[in-house]
N, C-alpha and C positions, 0 to 999 in steps of 0.2 A: 491677455493672450498667453503670457507665460504660464499662468495657472491652468489655462485650457490645455496647452501642450503637455504640461506635467500630468494632468488628469488622464489624458489620452494615452500617454506612454505608460502610466501606472496601470491602466486597464489592460494594456497589451502584455506587460511583464508579469502582472499579478492576476489574482482571480477577480477580474472585473466583470460587469454585466454587459459591456459593449464590446464590439469588435471580436467576436468569438473565432472567426476564421483567421484574422490576423494574429490573434493570440496563439492559436493552434499552429499556424505556420512558423511563428517565431520560436515556439518551443521545439518544434521539429528541427529547425535550423540550428538552435543552440545545442541540442543533443547531438546533431551531426558534427558540429565543430568539436565537441568533447571527444566523440568517437574517433574523428580523424586525427586529432593530436595524440590520442592514446595509441592508435595503430602506428603512427609515425614513430613514437618512442619504441615500440616493439620491433619495427623493421630496422631501426638504427642498430640494433644488436645483431643483425644477420649480416656477416661480412660480405657475402656475395651480392647483397642488395644495397648495403649502405653506400658503397662507392659509386654505383651507377645512379642511385636516386638521391644523392646527397643534396643537390639543389632543390629538388621537389620536397624532400623532407624538411629542409630548412625553411622553405617558403611556407609550408603547411604550418610549422610551428609559429612563425611570425604572424601569419594571418590569424591563427587561433588566439594567440596572445592579444592581438589588437582587438578582436571581437570580444573576448572575455573582459578586457580592460574597459572597453566601451560599455559593456553590460554592467560592470561593477559601478562605473561612474553614473550611469543612468539610474540604477537602483538606489544609489546614494542620493541622487537628486530628487527622485520621486518619493522617497521614504516618507516625508511629511504628509503626502497625499493619503497615505493609508493609516495615519494615526487614529487610534480609537479613544484614547483617554482625553477627556475634555480639558482644554487648556494646555496640552502638551505642545511644546514649541518645536520648530524645525530642527533645532540642534539636538533635542532629546530624541526625536524620531530617528534621526540619522545615527545617533549613538546606539540606539536600540538595534538598528539594522547591522551596524558594524560589529557589535558584540554578540549578535545572535549566532546560532549554529550555522545557519545557511550563509550568513554574512561572512563568517570566518572561512567557510569552505570556498566562497567566491574569492576571497583574498588569497587563500593558500594556492588557488589555481594559477594566479598570475605572479605572486611574490617571488618564487624561485627564479623566474626569468630575469626580473629586474635586479634581484640580489646577485645573480651570477655576473651581471654587467659591472657591479661595483667590487665584488669579492668573488673571484672564480671558485666554483664548486666542482669537486671531482665529478667527471662525466657520469659515472655509474650512479652516484648518489643523486645527481641532478635528475637523471631519468626516473629514479624512484619517486622523487618529489613531484615530477610531472605526471606520474601515474596517479597521484592523489586526486587529479582532476576528475577521475571517475566518480568520486564522492559527490560531485556537483549534480549527478543524476538523481540524487535523493530528492531534489526539488521537483522532479518531473515523474519519478517512479514511486508509487506508493509502497512497493515492496521494501525498499530501504528504510523508509520512515516507519513502516510497520515493524520491521526487525528492531529498530532503535527503540520503539515504544515498548516492545515486549521485554527487551533487555532492561529498560528502565523500570518497568513494573515488577519484574521478577528479580531485581538486583539483590534483594536480601537473601532469597533462597539460593540464588546462584553463588553468592558470596559464601554462604554457609557450606555449600558443596565444595567450593574451592578450598576452604580451610580443611575439610576432610581429606581432599586430595593431597594437600601439602603435608598433613600429618602422616598419611600413608607413605608418601614419597620419602620423607626423612627416615621413618622407622624401617621401611623395607630396604633402603640403602644401607642403613647401619647393620641390619641383620645379614644381608647378603655380603657385605664387606667382611664381617666376622666369619662367615661360612666359606668364602671362596678366596680370601687373601692368601692363604698358605698354598693353595693349588694354583692360583693365577695371580701372582704378585704384580704383574704388569697391568693386566686388564682391570683388576679390582685393587688398584694401588692405594686408594683412599675412599672415604665416604663420598666426597665430591665426584670421583671417578664412577662410583657405583650408582650415583644419582641418574646418570644417563641410562643405565640398564633399567632402573626403576621407572623412569619416565616412559621408556619404550614399552615396558612390560605392562604398566598400568593402562596405557593407551591401547594395549593389545596389538601393537604394530609388529613387534618382533623382527628387527632388522637382522639379527643373527651375528652382529659384530661382537657382542658380549653374551656369552652363554655359560650358565653354571655347569660344572663338570662333576662336582661331588654329589653323592646321593642326597645328602641333606639339602644341598643347594638346589638340586632339581625339584625336590619335594616342596621346598619353600617357594621356588619359582612358579610351580603349578598353583599354589595357594594365592600367590600374588596376581596371577593371571585371572583367576576366578574373582578375586576382590576387585580387580580393575574393571571387569565387565559389569559388576554390580554398581560400582561407583559411577561409571560413565553412563549407566542407564538412568541415574537420578536426574542429572541436568537435561538429558534428552526429554524425559517426561515433563520436567518443569517447563522447558521451552515449548513443547507440543501443547501443553495445557494453556500456556500464556498466549500462544498464537490463536488458539481456538477462542479464548476469552476475548482477546482484542478484536478479532474478526466479528464476533457476535456483537460487541459493543459498537463497532463502527457501522455494521449493517443496521443495527437498531437506530443509530443516529440518522443515517441516511434515510431509512424508512420513515422515521418520525418527521424529518424535514419534508419528505415527499407527501406524507399524509396531511401535514399542515397546509400545504399548497392546494389541496383538493377543495374546490368551492363548497362542497357538501359539508366538510368538516371545519370550515373557516371560523364558525362561531363558537366552536368548542374550546375549552380551556386546555392547558398543557397536559394535565393529568388524564383527561379523557382521550386526547390524541395519543398519549403514550399507551393507554389501554388498547386503543384500536390498532396502533402500530404493531403490538405483539400478536394480534390476530391475523394481520395481513401477511401474505407471502409474495415476495418479488418473483416476477416471471418475465423472461425475455423471449419473444417469439419472432421468427424471421418473416420477411415479406412474403405475401401470398399464403400465409399459414391460416387455416381455419381455426379460430379460437373456440368457437362453439358451432354446432351444426343443428339445423332445423330437425326436430323430432327426437333429439338426444335427451336423456334425463338431465335435469338441471342440478348441478352439484356445487355451483359457486357463482358469485357475481364478480365483475372486474372493473377496476378503476384504471383509466389510461393516464400514465405518467408522461410518456413520450411517444410520438408517432401518431399514425392515423389508422382507423379501421373503417371498413365499409359494411353496413348492415343491409343484407339482401331482403328488402321489403318491396312490395308492389304498391304503386306502379313504378316508383323510382327509388333505386338504392340511395341510402343516406350515409354520409361520412361523419364520424365522430373523432374529435381530437383530444389533446391533453386537457385534463380537468373533467371530462365526461366519464360516465360509467354506463355499464350495460349488464343485462342478465338478472336484474332484480325482480322483474315481473314474474318470471317462471318460478322464482323462489317464493314470492309472496302468494302466488296462486297454486303452488305445489303441482305444476304441470311440466310438460316437456318443453324444450326450446321451440320458440315460434318463428325464429329466423336464424339464418347463418351469418356469422360475423367473421370477416376475413381481414387480416392485417394487410394494409396497403404498403407499409414499410416496416422496417424493424421496429417493434413496439416494446416498450417497457410497461408492464402491467403490475397491478397489485390485485391479488385474488383473495376473496373472502369466502371460505367454505360455508355450506348451507347451515351447519350446526352453529358455527360462529356468527353467521348472519342473524339467525333468530335470537341468539344470546345477546348480540349487540343491540338489536331493536328493543328487546325487553329492558336492557339496562339504560337506554337513552330514548325516552319517549319522544323528545323533540326531533331527534334524528329519524325515528320511525315515521313521524308525521310528514317530514320533508320527503322521504323516499316514497311513501304511499301517495303523496300529492303528485309527484312527478310520474309515478306509475299510472295513476288514474288519467293524467293528461296524455300519456303515451297510448293507453288503451282506447281513449276516446278519439285518437288520431288528431289531437289538438296541435301542439308544437311538433315540428319535424325533428323530434329527438326520440327515436325508437328504442325499444328494449327487446330482449330475446329470452 
């Protein structure tokens, strides 16, 4: 019974195959708890609201800490359920969770509250620590994990750029100190004082609190601004390229996994599936959307990943669901569409364009035989699985 409960709770908290609605509701609830406690921290700093809502804000904090502590305890308890290494014990699985990035974030979310009970922390700094709970959303929002992955992948290039910025910062501070110290002995009193000007100038922010007044200082300041623009453009380009590369990689993995689940491709090896995944394009269509229409030229066939479509054939329309495909007959016969296919709900499709379709059949004779066999059955009105 204990193992059954642990397995069920693990599936709710983690990426399990059961209880999808419960898992989704739990995630929404936990995200709402994080959002509520962060909003409470923000409102505490508004004098006009803090006094009137003190009881409510305190109650929100305590409920949030209780929920997040229970979540941490449950994740620690169910950690052995998700172990993948053969022979890894419960203690090792729990240690892996505690030392993982997400486990540390879960602990950081609740630790300041209990630490403050033992050793009081300055209120302002305690609020800053409580705001770190926002990082818990990395578990539920792919954007944060994507950003972390890009930083990790491009760390060498970003570090090289950082060193260039540091060198420019020191050199520009020294030169500006030498140029402006006589004219502005207070503002540019030392190289460390000048570093604030260099940081603001390299970043092209320009607060205006430290401004060169000598002709040479102004000339050098202009050069520093131009260099700052050039230097800051480098990490922006690195990050943009990193995001594009990571998105392509993740999209390919998702497409590969999706293709592998299509019954038509189930017998193919990983290399063949990867080749097919590169040809397919993901497409999401809303409910009541006509994917293809009778009489239109045939330019692609479609595989259904999620959702249902209805094929308008006589005498009775037929529905197709996940794992089915349509549109291949018109491509094989080089004719127009023979039926209208409409999405009954939001559908996730994989489309294969006509040129890639013929290239795929030439490269995989067994696949071609399977598709032609199904197409012949559909044309002969055998199984109730139409095409268009």
